[in-house]
C-alpha positions in Angstrom: -1.1 -4.1 2.1 -3.9 -6.2 0.4 -2.5 -6.2 -3.1 -4.3 -8.3 -5.5 -2.3 -9.6 -8.8 -4.7 -9.7 -11.7 -2.3 -10.8 -14.3 0.9 -12.0 -13.0 4.1 -11.9 -15.2 4.7 -14.8 -17.3 7.6 -17.0 -15.7 11.1 -16.3 -17.2 11.8 -19.3 -19.0 15.7 -17.7 -19.3 16.2 -17.5 -15.4 15.7 -21.3 -15.7 18.1 -21.4 -18.4 20.4 -19.3 -16.2 20.1 -21.3 -12.9 20.7 -24.4 -15.0 23.7 -22.9 -16.5 25.3 -21.7 -13.0 24.3 -25.4 -11.7 25.9 -26.8 -15.0 22.6 -28.9 -15.2 22.2 -29.9 -19.2 19.2 -32.3 -18.8 15.3 -31.2 -17.7 15.1 -33.7 -15.2 15.2 -31.1 -12.6 13.2 -28.4 -14.5 10.2 -28.5 -12.2 12.3 -28.3 -8.8 14.2 -25.5 -10.5 11.2 -23.5 -11.4 9.7 -23.5 -8.5 13.3 -22.2 -6.7 13.0 -19.7 -9.0 9.7 -18.4 -8.3 10.8 -18.6 -4.4 13.9 -16.5 -5.2 11.8 -13.9 -7.3 9.4 -13.3 -4.4 12.2 -13.3 -1.9 13.8 -10.8 -4.1 10.5 -8.7 -4.2 10.2 -9.1 -0.3 14.1 -7.9 0.3 13.9 -4.8 -2.3 10.3 -3.7 -1.8 9.7 -3.8 -5.5 8.3 -6.0 -7.9 10.6 -7.5 -10.7 8.6 -8.2 -13.5 5.6 -5.9 -14.7 2.4 -7.6 -13.6 -1.6 -6.1 -13.7 -2.3 -5.3 -10.1 -5.0 -4.0 -7.8 -4.9 -2.4 -4.6 -7.9 -1.2 -2.5 -7.7 2.3 -0.1 -10.6 4.0 1.8 -12.0 6.6 0.0 -11.0 9.8 1.4 -11.5 13.0 -0.5 -8.8 15.7 -1.0 -5.9 13.4 0.8 -3.0 11.9 -1.3 -2.8 8.2 -0.6 0.3 6.0 -1.3 -0.1 2.7 -3.3 2.0 0.2 -1.1 3.2 -1.8 -4.3 6.6 -0.4 -6.3 7.6 0.6 -9.0 4.3 1.7 -10.4 4.4 1.9 -14.4 0.7 3.3 -15.0 -2.6 3.6 -13.5 -5.1 2.1 -15.8 -8.6 2.8 -13.9 -10.1 3.6 -10.9 -13.3 2.3 -9.3 -15.5 3.4 -6.7 -16.7 0.6 -4.4 -20.2 1.6 -2.4 -20.8 -0.2 0.6 -24.0 -2.0 -1.4 -24.2 -2.5 -4.8 -21.7 -2.6 -7.7 -18.4 -1.2 -8.3 -18.4 2.1 -10.6 -15.7 3.6 -13.0 -14.6 6.8 -11.5 -14.0 9.3 -14.2 -10.5 11.0 -14.9 -11.9 14.6 -13.3 -12.8 12.6 -9.8 -9.2 12.2 -9.1 -5.8 13.2 -9.5 -2.8 10.7 -9.6 0.9 11.2 -9.2 3.7 8.9 -10.2 7.0 9.8 -8.7 10.5 9.2 -10.2 11.3 6.7 -7.8 8.5 4.5 -8.7 6.0 5.4 -6.0 2.4 6.4 -7.2 -0.1 8.5 -5.1 -3.7 8.9 -5.6 -6.0 11.8 -4.6 -10.2 11.7 -4.7 -11.6 14.8 -6.0 -15.1 13.7 -6.0 -16.2 10.2 -4.3 -19.3 9.6 -5.1 -21.1 6.8 -3.0 -17.8 5.1 -2.9 -16.4 4.1 0.9 -13.5 2.6 -0.9 -11.8 2.6 -4.0 -10.3 -0.2 -6.1 -6.5 1.2 -8.0 -5.6 -1.0 -11.1 -2.2 -0.3 -12.3 0.6 -1.8 -13.8 3.9 -2.3 -11.6 7.0 -3.7 -12.0 10.8 -3.1 -13.0 10.8 -4.7 -16.3 8.9 -6.4 -18.6 11.0 -9.0 -19.5 14.0 -10.9 -17.5 16.8 -9.6 -19.7 15.7 -6.2 -19.0 16.1 -6.6 -15.3 19.2 -5.1 -13.4 22.1 -7.4 -13.8 22.8 -7.6 -9.8 19.0 -8.5 -9.5 19.0 -11.2 -12.2 22.4 -12.4 -10.7 21.1 -12.6 -7.4 18.1 -14.2 -8.0 19.9 -17.1 -10.0 22.6 -17.6 -6.9 19.8 -17.8 -4.3 18.0 -20.3 -6.6 21.1 -22.3 -6.9 21.7 -21.9 -3.3 18.8 -23.3 -2.4 18.6 -26.2 -5.0 21.9 -27.3 -3.8 20.9 -27.0 0.1 17.6 -29.2 -0.3 19.8 -32.0 1.0 21.9 -30.5 3.8 20.1 -30.4 7.2 21.5 -27.2 8.7 20.2 -24.8 6.1 20.3 -21.3 7.1 17.0 -19.2 7.0 18.2 -15.9 5.5 19.3 -15.6 1.9 23.4 -16.1 1.5 25.4 -12.4 2.0 26.6 -12.2 -1.6 22.7 -12.7 -2.5 21.8 -9.8 -0.1 25.1 -7.9 -1.4 23.6 -7.9 -5.0 20.1 -6.9 -4.0 20.8 -4.0 -1.2 21.2 -1.1 -3.6 17.6 -1.6 -4.7 16.0 -2.1 -1.5 13.3 0.3 -0.6 12.2 1.1 2.6 8.4 2.1 3.5 7.7 4.0 7.0 4.9 2.9 8.4 
């Protein structure tokens, strides 16, 4: 997958507040370090679950294969906003709505089928993906797992024997949200 995030989700300041509360930190001296750890915890959660947490504008390239349903790798897709044809030479061009079909699935998956490709050798699919628009709208178990992982990483920054995997309590919180993709 070569997804590009065009407009990333805003950093959830409430997540920083939650981690500081979990760690009983009242000052702002550790805010930069904690912000980095929250971002890393969000990325690890997304990697573990196979789903984007916060809504972002994205783009994925696909081969221009007429008549075949192709699945976007990113989940969960909220809306497909544009398809562009990418020719071997020359500028991109917007595909009209009658040149393709889309299928947004209940599990967050999305499929594209080209009906007419014109001169496109590839297509660029622009879409919005993410489980929630705001930190507070994420499921509690995902939020709590991110908080606990960021706090765990913060505490382990001075320890020499740190484990590479998230703690079992964190993965237990995230496991119900995990999506597998068959290759």
